[in-house]
C-alpha angles and dihedrals in degrees: 000000000000124000131196138159094223131039118226125247090281091054093248135104093232141330110282090209090062092046091049092051092049093047093047090052092050096045095050087072090062100037112120092346133131094235093204088063096054112107093229090058100044109143093007125116101231101212122169088254091053092050092049089054092045093050091047092053093046091051091050093049091051092047092047093049100041110015104036096162091056091044092050092053094055121103099174141359127202125194119195122188120193118211095180139336090285103032129064141138133209135202121200127192132184113229128206 
């Protein structure tokens, strides 16, 4: 989820195509992997909450580096990961 207090000139927060591309790129790292065996997560307990935070931070880095106007318009981002139909975790972060 992306939050802002002002829509851009196209009356959106940001282009969902861009967001989908960024998310797809980030998630391919995790797809069919034992996360505890990935070098970047060595010694880290990879809980759902941790992964939500990690994904959030990676999205923000990508936006800041490549889509600065979209990044600058954000006020908050929220990542929710669903483990099952009864279990999920979210991570929220204020931006700017």
